[in-house]
C-alpha positions, 0 to 999 in steps of 0.5 A: 528535500532531496534532489528530486524535489523539483522533479516531483513538485513539477510532476505533480503540479499539472495533477494538482490543479485539476482538481476542483472540488490517515494511516488507519483502520498507499537517474536513469533506470537500470536496464534488466535482462528481460521483460516479463508479463504479469497475469492478473485475475481472469476478470482482468485477463485483458490487461498486463503490466510489462516489468523488467525482470532481473536475473532469476532470485530466491526471495523470502517475503515475510508478510503480515497477517493482517491489515491493507499491507497483507495484499502487497505481499500477495501482489509481490509474490504474484509478480515475482513468481510470474517472473520465475523468481523462486519465492517463498511467502512467509506469513507471520502467526499460524496458518490456522488463524482466523484471519487466514480466511480473509483476503488475500490469504483465501487467494494464496492458490493463485500464488502456489500455481505460480511456484510460490511456497507458503509458509507460517512463522514469526520473525523470531522463528525464521531460523527454526523454520528455514533452517540454513536456506539461502536467500538472495533477497529478503522483504519485510512487509510486516514489521514496523519497529525493530523488535519485529524487523530486527530478527528478519534483518539478522536472518537475511544476513545469515541467509546470505541475502545481498539485498533487503527491502523494507515496506515502510509507511508514508506516515512517518513524514511530519505534516506539510503545507507544501504537498506533495511529500518527497523523499528527503522531507522531514520525518518523525525520527522517533517513529518505528519505521524511521528507526528501522530504515536508519538501522537498515543502512548500517547493515552489509546489505543493499537496502531499499525502503518503500513508503506506501500510503492508502491501497485498493485493489483485488485482494485488499481486506482493509476498509477504504473504499468500503466505508463509502460504499457502506454509507452510499448503498444504505442512502446515508451521507457521507460525513468528510471532516474539513473541507474535503479538498484535502489531497491524499493518495489510493493506490492498487496493491499491484502497482505498489507491488510491481515498484518494489519489484523493480528494486530487485537486482537493481543496483540503483535502488541500493540505499534508496527511500521511495514513495510507494504510491500512484502518480495522482492524488485524489481529494477527500470529497473527490473519493466520495464522489468517485465511490458514488459514481462507481455505485451509480448514484449521486453523492451526499456529502457532508463537510463538518469541522471536527472541532463542533464534535470534540467527543469523537475522535476523527481517526474513528469517524473517518478511514483517512487522515483529514490533512493533506496526505499526499506523496509523490512517486517521481523519484520511483519513476525516474530511478527504477523506471516504474510506472502504474498499470492501474492509474484511473481510480475511478475505473478500479473502484467500479471493479471493487464496487462490484466485488463489494456487492458480489459478497453481499456486504451491501445487504449486511445489516450495519450500525452507524452510531458514530455517524448519527452522533456527528450528524446530532452534533452539527444539527443535520 
C-alpha cells in the first residue's frame, strides 16, 4: 500500500462503523492564485462550491460519447469554463449520433454559455480537426486502452501540452478483504486502464490519473439509482445479491469534476494517481433503502445467493458489483486540498428521483424477466 494507507484507513474507519444494516451497466495542498465559485443549475442555485483556480489554461477534454463517464466531462467543462479557462470539449463520434439526444449532451448549451467550444471527432482525427492548435492541458475522459488513449497522448505532446489528465477506473483494483482501496493497492496489471497509466508516466508530460467508481447527479444517463427507482415505483422487490452489507461508492459527477479540476496547474498532482470518489461509502442494501426513502416508501429488499441462480449472470441482474468495491479519497483530500460539495447521498437521490418522475420514467412500461427468474429460483 502507498504512504497514504494509514491516513486513508483512519479517515474511513469511523464512516464504516456507522453502517448497520461492479462497474457495469464513481502532503500539503498547493495554494493556487485565486478562488472562484462554480454555479450550478437553477434548481440548485443556492448552492455553490469553492475551488482553487490556477492561472488560465487552454484545456482540451476528449470526452466519451456514452456511459456514465460522459457526465464527468460535462461537469469538468462546466467547472473549468466557469473559472475562465479556455475549454474545448471534443466528443468522440459524430454530432448527429442518436446518443447526443441524451443527457449530458442535451445540456451542452450550459457549457457553451460559459465559453466552452464543442466539437466532435475521434481520437485518431484530432490533428485533422484541431490542426496546429496549442493546449496547456489535455484530459482523456474516453479511452480504456492504448488504442484509444495513445493517439490522444501523442496529440497532447504535439500540441505542446505540459499536463495530461487521464480518467481511469477503480475497476482495475484486485478485490480486497480489507477495504477501502487506496492508491498503491494491487491492480489487474493487464487491464487496459493500468497499461495506459504506466505508459503515461513515460511521456514528457505531467500526468495524473483519476480512478472513479459509480456516479450520480444532474446530467447522468447511466442507470444506477434508476435501476432501484424502476422497481420501487412499481411496487416490486429490490433483489440484492449477497448479504447486502457490501460497501460501494456513489459520487456526484460534479465532485469528480472538481477533483480533476483541482489538479490543473497543480504541481503536487504530477505523476500521481488518485481515487476519484466521495468521502463516504454506502452498502448495497443501504443504496436500496436510500432510494426508497427518496421515493417516500419503505423498501422491500430481498437478498439472495447468486449461486442459487446459476443461469443468471449477476452483472446482468444488478447494477453494482456484488463485492466490497470501495475506495478512499484521502489522498486527493491531502494532496489536492479537495473536498466534495455533495457528500449527502440521500439528498442527491431525492433530486434524482424528482428528475426521474419529471421525465415520466415512472409511467413507462417495463418488463422484469430477469427479476422474475431469480424470484422463481429462490422460491419467492
